[in-house]
N, C-alpha and C positions, 0 to 999 in steps of 0.2 A: 504494500500500500504506500509506504513512505517513498520507495524508489519510484513508483509511478507518479506520485505527486511532484517529486524532484524533477523528473523528466518533463512533466507538463510546464513547470515553472521555468525550466531552461528554454523550452521552445517559445514561451511567451515573452520572457525578459531578455533572453540571449546570454545569461550569466547564471552561475551557480548560486544556490541559496546561501551557502556559507560565506562566499566571497562578498556578496552584496551586504550581508549582515555585518561582517567585519568592516567593510568600507564605510557603511553608515555610522557604525560606532566610532571609528577613527575620525570621521568628519565632524561628528557631534562634539568629540573631545577637543578637536582643534578649534572649533568655533568658540567653545567655552574658554579656552586659553586665550584666544585673540580678544574676546570681550573683556576678560580680566585685565589683559595687558593694556588695552585701550583705555579702560577705566582708570588704571593706575597712572597712565600717561596724562590723562585729562586732569586728574587730581594734582599731579606734579605741576602741570602748566598753570593751574589756578593758584597754587601756592607760590609759584615764581612771580606771577603777576601781583600777588598780594604783597610779597616781600619787597619787590622793586629792584632797581639796579644795584643798590649798595651791597646786597648779600648774594652775589652771583657765585662766589667761590663755595660758600656753604651749600647752596642749592645744587651745584654740580656734584659734590660729594654725596649728597643725599640721593641724587638720581642714580649714581653708580651703585650705591648700596641697594636700592630698590631693584635695579637691574639684576644684580647678583641673586637677590632673593627670588626674583621671577624666574631666573634661569634654573635655580635649584628646584622650584615648583614645577617647571616644565619637565625637567628630568624625571622627577617623581611621577608626574602624570604619564610620561612616555613608558616608564617601567610598569605602571599599573595597566596601561593599554596593552602592552606585550603580554602581561600575565593573563589579562582577560581573553586576548586572542588565543593564547595557548589553551585556556580552559574550554573555550568554544570548540577548538579543534578536537580536544579529548572527548567532549560531549558528542560531537558529530561522529567520531570513530565508534563510540559506544552505540550510538544510534544505528550506524550501519551494521555493526555486529548483531544487534538485536533483530534488525530486519532480516539478516541472513539466517539466523536461528529460526525465526518465524517461517521463512520459506521452507527450510529443511523439515520443520515439524508438519507443515501442510503436505509436503510430499510424502512423509511417512504415513500420515493419516490416509492419503489416497491409496498408497500401496496396501495398507492393512485392509481397507474396504474392498479392494480388488481380490485379495487373498480370501476374504470372508465369502465373497460371491462364488469364488472357485470351489471352496469347501462345500458350500450348499449344493452346488451342481453335482459334485462328486457323491455326496450323500444320496441325492435323488437317484443317481445311476446305480449305486449299490443296492438301494431298496428295490429298484426295478429288477435287477439281476436276482435278488433273493426271491421275489415273487415269482419269477419265471421258473426258478428251481423248485419252489414249492408246488407249482402247477404241474411240473413234470412228475414229481413224486406222487401227486394225487392221481395223475393219469396211470401211473404204474399200478397203484393200489386198485383203481377201478378195473384195470385189465386183469389183475389177479382175482378180483371178486367175480368178474364175468366168467373166468375159467372155472372157479369153484361152482358157480351156478350151473354151468354146462355139465360138470361132473355129477352134480346132484341129480340132474335130469336123467343121466345115463344110469346112475345107481338105483334110482327108484324103479326103473323098468326091471331090474334083476333082483328086486328085493325078496321075491318068493324063493329063490334058490338058496339063500343064506339066512333063513329064519333063526337058526340056532345062534349064528354070529350076532344078529341084531339084538337078541335077548341078552346076550352077554354084554354087549355095548350099552344097552339101556341100564343094566345093573351098574355099570361104571359111571353113568351119568348122574347117579344119585349121590356120589361122593362130593362133587364140587359143581355148583351151578355155573361158575365162571367158565368151566371147561366144556360146556354143552356144544358150543359152536365148533370147537376143535374136534370133538368126538363125532359130530355129524360129518365133518370133512373126512375123518378117518373111515367111517362107514362107507362113505361114497368111494373112497380110494380102494377099499377092499372089494367092493362090488365091481369096480372097474377092473381090478386085477384079475378077477375070475374070468372076465371076458378076454383079457389079454394074455392068459396063461399059455395058450397054444402058440402064440407068435412071439412071446417075450423070451423064451429059452434061447433062441438063436441070437437075440440082441444083447444078452447079458455080457458076453465078452467084449462086444463093441462099446457098450456103456462104460465098462471098467477101463478100457484103454483110453476112451475119450475123457473119463474123469481124471486119469493120471496126467494126460496132456494138459487139461485145463488147470489142474493143480500146479503143475510146473510153470505154466504160463503166468498164473496169478502170483506165484512166488517170485518170479522174475520181475513182474510189475511192482510188487511190494518192495523188493530190494531197490529198484530204480527210484521209486517214489520216496523211499526213506533217505536215499542219498540226496535227492533234490530237496527234501524237507530239511536236512542238516544244512545244506548250503543256504537255503532261504533263511533258516534260523540264525546263521552267522551274519548274514546281511542285516537281519533285524537288530541283532545286538550292536553291530557297528552304527547303524542308523539311530538307535536309541542313544548311544553315546553322543553322536552329533547333535541330537535334539537337546540333550542336557546342557551342552555348551551354549546352544542357541537360547535356551531359557534364561541362562544367566545374563546374556547380553541384552535382551529386549523383553520387557514385562508384558507388552501388548501381545506379542506372539505367544508368550507362555499362557495367557488366558485363552487364546484360540486353541492352543494345543490341549489344554485341559478339557475344553468342550468336546474336542475330537476324541479324547480318551474316554469320556463318558459315553459317547456314541459307540465306540468300539466295545466297551463293556456290555452295552445293551446287545450288540451283535453277538458277542461271546455267549451271553445268556441264552439267546435264541439258538445258537449252535449247540449249547449244552442240552437244551430242551429236545432238539432233534436227536441228539445222541441218546438221551434217556428213552425216547420213543423207540429208537432202534434196539436198545437193550431190552425193552419190554417185548418187542417182537421176537428177539432171540430167545428170551425166557419162554415165550409161548411155543416156539419151535422145540425147545428142550422138553417141555411138558408133552408136546406131541410125540416126540421120539420115545419118551418113557411109556406113553400109552401104546405106541406101536410095539414096544418090547413086551408089554403085557399081552397084547393081542397075539404076538408070536408064541408065547408060552401056552396060550389057550388053543391056538391053531395046531400045535404039535399033537394035542390029544384027539384031534379029529381024524378023518379018513385020509386017503392018499391025495385027494383033491386039496385038502387043507394043507398037506405037506408042501404041495407045489405053491400054495399061497404064501407059505412061510418064506420060500425062496424069493418070491416077488416082494415081500415086505423088506427083505434085506436090500433089494434094489431101491426101495423107497428110502431106506436109511441113507444109502449112498447119495441119492438125489437130494435129500434134505441137507446132508453135509455140504454138498456142492452149493445149495442155496445159502447156507450159513456163511460159507467162504465168500460167496459172491456178495452177500450183504456186508461182510467185513470190508471187502475191497471197495464197495460203494461208499462206505463211511470214510475210508482212507482217502478215496478220490475227492469226496466232498470237502474233507478237511484241507486237502491239497489245493483245491480250487479257491477256498477262502484265503489260504496263505498267499497264493499267487496273486489274488486280487489285492490283498493288503500291500504286498511288496511292490506291485506295479503302481498302485496309487501313491506310495511313498516316493518311488522313482519319479513319478509324474510331478509331485510337489517339489522334489529337489531340482528337477529340470526347470520348473517354473521359477523357482527362487534364483537359480543360476542365470536364467535369461533376464530377470529383472535387474540383477547386479550388472550384467553386461550393458543393458540399456542405460543405466545410470552413468556408466563410464563413457558412453558415447559410441559403443560398438553396436552395429546392427546385426544381431544374431536372432534368428527366428526360433520360436519355441518348438518343443517336440511332442505336444499332446496327441496329434493325430496318429503318429506312428505307434505311440504307446497304447492308445485306445484300440488301434487295429490289432496289435499283438494280443491285448487282453481278450478281444472278441474272438480272434482266431483260436487262442488257447482254450477259451471256454467252450466254443463249438466243437473243437477236437475232443476235449474231455467228455462232453455230453455224447458225442457220437460213439466213443469207446464204451461208455456206460450202457447206452442202448444196445450196442452190439453184444456186450457181455450178458445182458439180461435176456435178450431175445433168442440167442443161439443155444440149442439144447442137443442137436444131433450131430452126426459125423460130418455130413455135407455142410451144415451151417458153420461148424467149427473151422473147416478149411476156408470157407468164404470169409469168416471173421478175420483170420490171419492175413488174408490177401487185402481186405479193406483196411486193416490196421497198418499194414506196410505202406499202402497208398497214402493214407492220411499222414503218417509220419514223414513220408517223402515230400508231400506237399507242404507240410509245415516247415521242414528243413529248407526246402527251396525258397519259401517265403521269407524266412529269417535271414538266409544268406544273401538274397537279392537286396533286402532292406539294409543289411550290414554294409554291402559294397556300394550302394547308391547314396547312403546318408553321409552327412559330414562327420568330422572327428568327434564332435561333442555328442552327437546322437549315437554314433557307433560305439562309444564307450559304454552306454547303457545296454547294448546288445551283446557284449562280450560274454556275459554269463550264459545267455541263452544259446549262443553258438557253441560254447564249451560243453554244455550239457547235451546238446543234440549230436555233436561230433565226437563226444566222449574224449575230450582233450584232457591231458594231464595238467597239474598245477603249473609246471614249468612252461608248457605251451600257452596256457592262459595268461601267465605273467608276461610272456614274450609279446603277445598281442597288445596288452596294456602298455608295455614299454614302447612299442613301435608307435602307437597312437599318441602317447605323450611326447615322443620325439618329434613327430610330425607337427604337433600343436605348438611346441616350444620353439624359441628363437635360437638359443645357444645350448640346447641339450645334446648329450652324447648319443650316438647311434647304438642300439642294442646289438648283441652278438647273435647273428643269424646262422652261425655255423659255416663250414667250408666244404667244398667238394660236393659229393652226392648227398650228404646229410644236411646241406644248407636249406633253410626255409625260404630264402629269397632268390630271385633270378639275378645273376650278376649282370652288370651293364655291358652292352656289346661295344 
């Protein structure tokens, strides 16, 4: 405000406010001195006229004394004027400093407001993603319920063939009212098994081999996800340390981070609720397996037909174990999704803060949100596709098609990340180093080599990293 007023005054008057003020002050002081000097001279002239020609010598001495006193007064006044001008200059310097601090504070307020808007937009995106995931889980549950209804219809048609088995199952229903739904599904499965006894003997070996392949595949996925989880956790720890240092520097940013932490706690509570629901489902599956074991003991006492049903119940146990393992993998993948979203959001925030700092220093560096958001969307869609493939495939032919689809999806994701890494600038490529390292399964030394080369390209006087020599070199020598 003061700077704009000064500029307007300069345009209108053609001179600075401080110089005009000092000039007016000095002119005023000079006029006062001249008026005093003229008054003294007039007094002296009147005295000389009154005394007459006889006392000319005494009047000259008196005039010289008055001149000396006036000169001393003039010197004192000039010293006072210089002191006042110095004070005015110091006051003007303080005024300019205060104006600069006000401008800096206004800029910080604007930056904080923009960061707040960005945080609100990110929270809305996170809520939309959570709602989409919940809708997918609801669709899966409705699909399972539809399968159960179809099995009930098939089992009711064959109810007359297993009357003894239904009486035993009704006796088991009296123990716990909460297990009635599970027992009905068990009755339906046993009825369905009687119809499938003739064709199931040949498929037992195929199911066993498929189950082993699926178990190995899921174990490999679990190990890979655990490694990625450890890496992401290390990133989170490093970013938490950086946040603690930022909290000490700026109080306003600390308040916004506390708000974000509260929102993260709410999201964690929601994740815990989902985890508890999954645990309840696993407990129900365990109760179901116990009931199946009881039914097996009862089926052993029946005829040869019931003996075949016992073998079929063993197949059901294997299928239920597969379902339990798949549910565990689903929980792990969901947790991985949440962690990846959090890390990508934090990288997005760090990239935005880095771009804001660059804009303050005068460098024109574009931000990186679109690439990060695209990576988030691509990773989310890929994980969802893998989950749907794992839930829907139950046979031998579907398992082979799943492996082919997974290979194609991984290849597409790898191609997308590498193309973005090569086409982006050094600042954006730095955020994609970890993704390239995980997809290509690079070692820590190779990942560090990538980071060193990017830092070398971005720096002015940095030293070139060691790329090796001969056939083991990582770079192409200049021709």
